[in-house]
N, C-alpha and C positions, 0 to 999 in steps of 0.2 A: 642108842640112837643119837646122832649128832644134831643138835638144835642150832639153827642159825638165827642171829639177831635180825637178819634181813626179813624173816617171816613176821616179826613184830612190827616192822615199819608199815606194812600194809594192813595190819590188824587181822592177820590170818593165823590160824593154828599152824604149828610146825608140821612138816611132812610126816606121814605115818608109814610110808612105804619106802623111804630112803631115796626117792628120786624126784617125785613131784608131790603135789598135794591136792586133796580133794577141794573142790570149790573154785570159783574164779578169783583170780588175782585182781584186786582193785588197787591201782597204783595211785598214790597220793603224793603231791609235791612236798619236798622237804620244807619245814617251816624256816623262815629266814632268821638268822641270828643277828643280834644287835651289831650295828656298825662299829668298827674300831680300826685303828691303823694296822695295816698288814704289811708284810714284806713286799708283796707285789706293788702296793700303793707307794711304799717307800722307794722301791726301785724306779717306778715311773716318775716320781718327783725328782730323782737324781739321775735320770737317764742321759742328760746332756753333759754329765761330768765324765772325766777320764776315769779309767779303772782305779788308778792310785788315789784319786780324789774321792771316788765312791768308797773305797776301802777305808780311808781316813774318816770320812763322814759316818760310816757304819760304826767304826770303833768308838767314835765320840757320841754316838746316839745314846740318849738316856736309857739306862737299863741294860745296855749291851754288856757292860763289865760285870753286871750281877748274874749274867747267864753262866752256866757251867762251862768250863773251857772247851769241852767236846762240842757243845752246842754253838759256841762262838766260832769254832773251827769249821763246823758244817755250814754255818751261814756265810763265812768268808769263802769257802770252797764253792758254794752255790753261786755267790756273786761272781766269782771268777769264771765258772761254767757259763753263766748267762752272758757275760761279757764276750766270750769266745763264739757265741752262737750267731748265725745269720739273723737279721732283724725279724723276719717272719716267724722263724722258729722261736726266737726270744719272746715275741708277743704271745704266741700260743702257750709257752711255758709260764709267762707271767699270769695269763688268764687262769691256767690250771692252779697255780699257787694261790691266787686270790680266792678261787672257789673253795679250795681245800681249807684255807684258813678261816673261811666263814662257816664251815661245818662245826657242829658241836662235837665234843669228844665222843658222844654216843654215835653220832652219824659217821664220824671217821672210823670207829670200830666196825660199824655196819659195812662200810666200803671195804675195809680190810678183809672182813669175812667173805664179802662178795667176790673179791679177787681170789681168795683161796678156793671158793666154790667153783669159780670159772676154771681155775687150773686143774680141778679134779674132773672136769668134763672130758669126753673123748675129743681128740684133736680136731676132727671135722666140725664139731659143735663149737669149739673154742674159736675157730676161724670165723664161723658165722656170727658168733657173739661179738667178736672184735669188729666185724663189719657193721653189725647193728649199732654198736656204740659210736662208731665213726659217723654213721648215717644219722642217728638220733641227735648227735652234737650239732647238726645243722638246724635244729629246731629249738625255739625257746623252751625253757623249763616248763612253762604252763601248758605247752602242747604235747610234751613227751608222754604224759600219762594217757592221753587220748590215743596216741599212736600205738603205745604198748598194748592198749586194750582193744585195738581195732581188730576186725575179723581177719585181716591179712596177717597181722602179727600173731594172732591166736592160731592161725593155720600153720605158720612156720616155726613157732616157738612154743614150747610147753609152758604151763603156768609157772613151773619152777624156774625155767630159763628167763621168762619175762620178769619174774620177781628179782632174779639176780641182775638183770639188765637195769631195772628200776633203781636198784641199790647202787650199781656202778655209775649210773647217770647222775646221782647226787653230786659226784665229784667232777663232772664234765662241764666245762664252760660252753656257752653258746658260740658256735663258730659258723655263721651263715655263709661265709665265702670260702670255706675250706677247700672245695674242689676247683675253684676258679683260679 
């Protein structure tokens, strides 16, 4: 039997039948991690600089040269990708980066497992789950658990699917104006 770390986030036992689990899923918000400087914050602080100036500033950032060369290269490539994006897309990406960087290593692993679980679902359920992630992103973190546990969500999504959604939502920023 494959056990997902996502089951432990909600304090529930792992599924016994391979698809869902007995008992109601109670979704709890992820605990906040201590504040520290993040790539997203750094990018916002340097957003008014040209790309070459940003690249120079990143290379001279304390600790950058201590990173493994592959990690340095990934950061420089991410900087270039962000520079090429339209402003609205860049802002969404920065928000996602900031949320991801605030997750603990355990939470990041939970999200990775949630993504794998999502990709193992039938295609029609994947489409519904992606739509639910998009819709839930429009609500602040503190409201998402109530929505996931609402009768309407319980009607459309199994306990297992709602737990996967809760796990995926740990890495989703609040985007109240996404559809406008």
